[in-house]
N, CA, C and O atoms as a GROMACS GRO file, in nm:
protein
  256
    1MET      N    1  -1.644  -2.371  -0.992
    1MET     CA    2  -1.612  -2.347  -1.160
    1MET      C    3  -1.686  -2.444  -1.207
    1MET      O    4  -1.725  -2.541  -1.142
    2PRO      N    5  -1.714  -2.415  -1.348
    2PRO     CA    6  -1.807  -2.505  -1.392
    2PRO      C    7  -1.712  -2.601  -1.471
    2PRO      O    8  -1.603  -2.565  -1.515
    3SER      N    9  -1.773  -2.752  -1.486
    3SER     CA   10  -1.699  -2.843  -1.568
    3SER      C   11  -1.649  -2.786  -1.670
    3SER      O   12  -1.528  -2.775  -1.684
    4GLU      N   13  -1.746  -2.736  -1.763
    4GLU     CA   14  -1.689  -2.689  -1.903
    4GLU      C   15  -1.601  -2.578  -1.916
    4GLU      O   16  -1.628  -2.486  -1.840
    5ALA      N   17  -1.540  -2.568  -1.962
    5ALA     CA   18  -1.449  -2.425  -2.011
    5ALA      C   19  -1.536  -2.335  -2.060
    5ALA      O   20  -1.600  -2.333  -2.166
    6THR      N   21  -1.526  -2.226  -1.929
    6THR     CA   22  -1.634  -2.084  -1.997
    6THR      C   23  -1.534  -1.976  -1.954
    6THR      O   24  -1.453  -1.989  -1.862
    7CYS      N   25  -1.548  -1.885  -2.019
    7CYS     CA   26  -1.524  -1.760  -1.987
    7CYS      C   27  -1.542  -1.736  -1.888
    7CYS      O   28  -1.648  -1.789  -1.856
    8MET      N   29  -1.475  -1.651  -1.756
    8MET     CA   30  -1.483  -1.642  -1.629
    8MET      C   31  -1.593  -1.498  -1.625
    8MET      O   32  -1.676  -1.482  -1.536
    9VAL      N   33  -1.577  -1.416  -1.722
    9VAL     CA   34  -1.641  -1.271  -1.741
    9VAL      C   35  -1.748  -1.325  -1.775
    9VAL      O   36  -1.833  -1.348  -1.689
   10CYS      N   37  -1.778  -1.370  -1.949
   10CYS     CA   38  -1.890  -1.361  -2.013
   10CYS      C   39  -1.916  -1.532  -1.987
   10CYS      O   40  -2.038  -1.537  -1.999
   11ASP      N   41  -1.895  -1.598  -1.973
   11ASP     CA   42  -1.958  -1.742  -1.953
   11ASP      C   43  -1.967  -1.816  -2.112
   11ASP      O   44  -2.035  -1.916  -2.135
   12ARG      N   45  -1.903  -1.762  -2.190
   12ARG     CA   46  -1.873  -1.831  -2.357
   12ARG      C   47  -1.764  -1.970  -2.345
   12ARG      O   48  -1.648  -1.991  -2.310
   13ASN      N   49  -1.860  -2.034  -2.389
   13ASN     CA   50  -1.739  -2.158  -2.397
   13ASN      C   51  -1.686  -2.168  -2.548
   13ASN      O   52  -1.742  -2.118  -2.646
   14ALA      N   53  -1.574  -2.239  -2.549
   14ALA     CA   54  -1.518  -2.294  -2.690
   14ALA      C   55  -1.528  -2.299  -2.787
   14ALA      O   56  -1.440  -2.289  -2.872
   15GLN      N   57  -1.695  -2.324  -2.804
   15GLN     CA   58  -1.756  -2.353  -2.919
   15GLN      C   59  -1.818  -2.211  -2.976
   15GLN      O   60  -1.870  -2.189  -3.086
   16GLN      N   61  -1.794  -2.125  -2.865
   16GLN     CA   62  -1.825  -1.988  -2.904
   16GLN      C   63  -1.730  -1.889  -2.918
   16GLN      O   64  -1.767  -1.794  -2.987
   17VAL      N   65  -1.609  -1.884  -2.869
   17VAL     CA   66  -1.481  -1.816  -2.882
   17VAL      C   67  -1.368  -1.894  -2.845
   17VAL      O   68  -1.368  -1.992  -2.771
   18PRO      N   69  -1.285  -1.849  -2.895
   18PRO     CA   70  -1.143  -1.883  -2.818
   18PRO      C   71  -1.086  -1.856  -2.691
   18PRO      O   72  -1.042  -1.746  -2.660
   19LEU      N   73  -1.088  -1.986  -2.596
   19LEU     CA   74  -1.020  -1.941  -2.460
   19LEU      C   75  -0.895  -1.965  -2.432
   19LEU      O   76  -0.830  -2.053  -2.489
   20LEU      N   77  -0.849  -1.886  -2.339
   20LEU     CA   78  -0.685  -1.934  -2.302
   20LEU      C   79  -0.699  -1.957  -2.132
   20LEU      O   80  -0.768  -1.895  -2.050
   21ALA      N   81  -0.632  -2.039  -2.119
   21ALA     CA   82  -0.606  -2.068  -1.977
   21ALA      C   83  -0.499  -2.031  -1.906
   21ALA      O   84  -0.377  -2.035  -1.927
   22ILE      N   85  -0.587  -1.982  -1.788
   22ILE     CA   86  -0.447  -1.912  -1.713
   22ILE      C   87  -0.477  -2.001  -1.588
   22ILE      O   88  -0.578  -2.070  -1.578
   23GLN      N   89  -0.366  -1.992  -1.478
   23GLN     CA   90  -0.334  -2.038  -1.333
   23GLN      C   91  -0.328  -1.959  -1.249
   23GLN      O   92  -0.240  -1.878  -1.277
   24PHE      N   93  -0.379  -1.937  -1.151
   24PHE     CA   94  -0.355  -1.832  -1.000
   24PHE      C   95  -0.440  -1.901  -0.872
   24PHE      O   96  -0.555  -1.938  -0.855
   25GLN      N   97  -0.287  -1.894  -0.772
   25GLN     CA   98  -0.325  -1.933  -0.696
   25GLN      C   99  -0.383  -2.117  -0.665
   25GLN      O  100  -0.448  -2.168  -0.574
   26ASP      N  101  -0.319  -2.171  -0.793
   26ASP     CA  102  -0.316  -2.319  -0.776
   26ASP      C  103  -0.443  -2.380  -0.842
   26ASP      O  104  -0.461  -2.500  -0.864
   27GLN      N  105  -0.548  -2.253  -0.878
   27GLN     CA  106  -0.634  -2.287  -0.926
   27GLN      C  107  -0.609  -2.246  -1.107
   27GLN      O  108  -0.527  -2.166  -1.151
   28SER      N  109  -0.737  -2.351  -1.210
   28SER     CA  110  -0.742  -2.317  -1.329
   28SER      C  111  -0.890  -2.215  -1.364
   28SER      O  112  -1.004  -2.205  -1.316
   29TYR      N  113  -0.821  -2.156  -1.463
   29TYR     CA  114  -0.950  -2.032  -1.515
   29TYR      C  115  -0.931  -2.065  -1.642
   29TYR      O  116  -0.852  -2.150  -1.684
   30TRP      N  117  -1.016  -1.984  -1.717
   30TRP     CA  118  -1.057  -1.949  -1.851
   30TRP      C  119  -1.060  -1.826  -1.865
   30TRP      O  120  -1.072  -1.772  -1.755
   31ILE      N  121  -1.052  -1.736  -1.968
   31ILE     CA  122  -1.083  -1.583  -2.012
   31ILE      C  123  -1.058  -1.617  -2.164
   31ILE      O  124  -0.975  -1.697  -2.207
   32CYS      N  125  -1.160  -1.525  -2.251
   32CYS     CA  126  -1.141  -1.500  -2.368
   32CYS      C  127  -1.061  -1.396  -2.395
   32CYS      O  128  -1.012  -1.328  -2.306
   33PRO      N  129  -1.038  -1.373  -2.541
   33PRO     CA  130  -0.962  -1.270  -2.576
   33PRO      C  131  -1.037  -1.128  -2.556
   33PRO      O  132  -0.965  -1.038  -2.514
   34GLN      N  133  -1.141  -1.104  -2.574
   34GLN     CA  134  -1.246  -1.025  -2.538
   34GLN      C  135  -1.225  -0.940  -2.383
   34GLN      O  136  -1.235  -0.821  -2.351
   35HIS      N  137  -1.187  -1.077  -2.299
   35HIS     CA  138  -1.197  -1.016  -2.198
   35HIS      C  139  -1.078  -0.994  -2.118
   35HIS      O  140  -1.082  -0.966  -1.999
   36LEU      N  141  -0.935  -1.012  -2.213
   36LEU     CA  142  -0.748  -1.051  -2.131
   36LEU      C  143  -0.763  -0.889  -2.111
   36LEU      O  144  -0.723  -0.872  -1.996
   37PRO      N  145  -0.793  -0.786  -2.154
   37PRO     CA  146  -0.766  -0.644  -2.132
   37PRO      C  147  -0.787  -0.645  -2.016
   37PRO      O  148  -0.687  -0.608  -1.954
   38ILE      N  149  -0.873  -0.670  -1.952
   38ILE     CA  150  -0.940  -0.660  -1.805
   38ILE      C  151  -0.828  -0.718  -1.709
   38ILE      O  152  -0.777  -0.644  -1.625
   39LEU      N  153  -0.799  -0.822  -1.718
   39LEU     CA  154  -0.715  -0.921  -1.664
   39LEU      C  155  -0.539  -0.841  -1.632
   39LEU      O  156  -0.472  -0.853  -1.529
   40ILE      N  157  -0.506  -0.768  -1.751
   40ILE     CA  158  -0.430  -0.722  -1.770
   40ILE      C  159  -0.433  -0.572  -1.695
   40ILE      O  160  -0.379  -0.556  -1.585
   41HIS      N  161  -0.490  -0.483  -1.754
   41HIS     CA  162  -0.515  -0.361  -1.696
   41HIS      C  163  -0.595  -0.321  -1.604
   41HIS      O  164  -0.587  -0.212  -1.547
   42LYS      N  165  -0.708  -0.438  -1.577
   42LYS     CA  166  -0.766  -0.389  -1.434
   42LYS      C  167  -0.817  -0.532  -1.374
   42LYS      O  168  -0.922  -0.595  -1.391
   43PRO      N  169  -0.711  -0.555  -1.302
   43PRO     CA  170  -0.720  -0.725  -1.262
   43PRO      C  171  -0.862  -0.718  -1.146
   43PRO      O  172  -0.943  -0.808  -1.122
   44GLU      N  173  -0.853  -0.566  -1.085
   44GLU     CA  174  -0.922  -0.565  -0.949
   44GLU      C  175  -1.047  -0.591  -1.015
   44GLU      O  176  -1.092  -0.686  -0.951
   45GLN      N  177  -1.122  -0.565  -1.098
   45GLN     CA  178  -1.279  -0.590  -1.157
   45GLN      C  179  -1.293  -0.742  -1.160
   45GLN      O  180  -1.400  -0.800  -1.182
   46LEU      N  181  -1.183  -0.797  -1.137
   46LEU     CA  182  -1.207  -0.964  -1.177
   46LEU      C  183  -1.210  -1.015  -0.997
   46LEU      O  184  -1.213  -1.131  -0.955
   47ALA      N  185  -1.208  -0.914  -0.933
   47ALA     CA  186  -1.183  -0.972  -0.773
   47ALA      C  187  -1.303  -1.105  -0.758
   47ALA      O  188  -1.287  -1.220  -0.718
   48ASP      N  189  -1.388  -1.056  -0.794
   48ASP     CA  190  -1.520  -1.166  -0.757
   48ASP      C  191  -1.489  -1.281  -0.796
   48ASP      O  192  -1.520  -1.375  -0.724
   49LYS      N  193  -1.431  -1.301  -0.897
   49LYS     CA  194  -1.383  -1.435  -0.978
   49LYS      C  195  -1.236  -1.477  -0.982
   49LYS      O  196  -1.190  -1.559  -1.060
   50LEU      N  197  -1.174  -1.415  -0.896
   50LEU     CA  198  -1.053  -1.458  -0.911
   50LEU      C  199  -0.964  -1.369  -0.737
   50LEU      O  200  -0.887  -1.274  -0.722
   51PRO      N  201  -1.044  -1.482  -0.629
   51PRO     CA  202  -0.990  -1.404  -0.532
   51PRO      C  203  -0.860  -1.384  -0.501
   51PRO      O  204  -0.771  -1.454  -0.550
   52GLY      N  205  -0.841  -1.302  -0.430
   52GLY     CA  206  -0.657  -1.222  -0.427
   52GLY      C  207  -0.606  -1.179  -0.544
   52GLY      O  208  -0.484  -1.167  -0.542
   53VAL      N  209  -0.666  -1.148  -0.661
   53VAL     CA  210  -0.606  -1.071  -0.785
   53VAL      C  211  -0.638  -0.937  -0.712
   53VAL      O  212  -0.529  -0.880  -0.719
   54GLU      N  213  -0.706  -0.870  -0.658
   54GLU     CA  214  -0.667  -0.743  -0.589
   54GLU      C  215  -0.552  -0.657  -0.538
   54GLU      O  216  -0.523  -0.538  -0.548
   55ASN      N  217  -0.490  -0.781  -0.470
   55ASN     CA  218  -0.342  -0.734  -0.432
   55ASN      C  219  -0.246  -0.740  -0.523
   55ASN      O  220  -0.132  -0.706  -0.489
   56LEU      N  221  -0.273  -0.784  -0.660
   56LEU     CA  222  -0.149  -0.760  -0.760
   56LEU      C  223  -0.114  -0.624  -0.791
   56LEU      O  224  -0.198  -0.534  -0.793
   57PRO      N  225   0.015  -0.605  -0.818
   57PRO     CA  226   0.067  -0.449  -0.875
   57PRO      C  227  -0.027  -0.402  -0.948
   57PRO      O  228  -0.075  -0.495  -1.013
   58HIS      N  229  -0.083  -0.292  -0.972
   58HIS     CA  230  -0.118  -0.223  -1.067
   58HIS      C  231  -0.076  -0.185  -1.170
   58HIS      O  232  -0.013  -0.082  -1.145
   59PRO      N  233  -0.072  -0.213  -1.299
   59PRO     CA  234  -0.007  -0.211  -1.422
   59PRO      C  235   0.093  -0.118  -1.428
   59PRO      O  236   0.206  -0.147  -1.467
   60GLU      N  237   0.058   0.001  -1.389
   60GLU     CA  238   0.157   0.153  -1.345
   60GLU      C  239   0.256   0.103  -1.262
   60GLU      O  240   0.354   0.177  -1.269
   61GLU      N  241   0.273   0.012  -1.188
   61GLU     CA  242   0.374  -0.011  -1.089
   61GLU      C  243   0.449  -0.144  -1.156
   61GLU      O  244   0.538  -0.191  -1.085
   62HIS      N  245   0.425  -0.210  -1.283
   62HIS     CA  246   0.508  -0.262  -1.310
   62HIS      C  247   0.603  -0.255  -1.432
   62HIS      O  248   0.569  -0.179  -1.522
   63HIS      N  249   0.706  -0.316  -1.445
   63HIS     CA  250   0.792  -0.229  -1.571
   63HIS      C  251   0.841  -0.356  -1.622
   63HIS      O  252   0.856  -0.455  -1.551
   64HIS      N  253   0.867  -0.352  -1.756
   64HIS     CA  254   0.908  -0.421  -1.872
   64HIS      C  255   1.058  -0.433  -1.897
   64HIS      O  256   1.099  -0.492  -1.998
   0.00000   0.00000   0.00000
């Protein structure tokens, strides 16, 4: 993970876009609002950046 906070998808930093910090499996990651829907709706697309995320329940499987 880079020392500077950058979006895990597009590598833009906080000088370019707002960044949201997330924690997953005791690791810290950053994601910009543009890519947050991927994390919410299609997390398996981030499997190369968030190992283990492919094991999360699919959105249609969780209920609010």
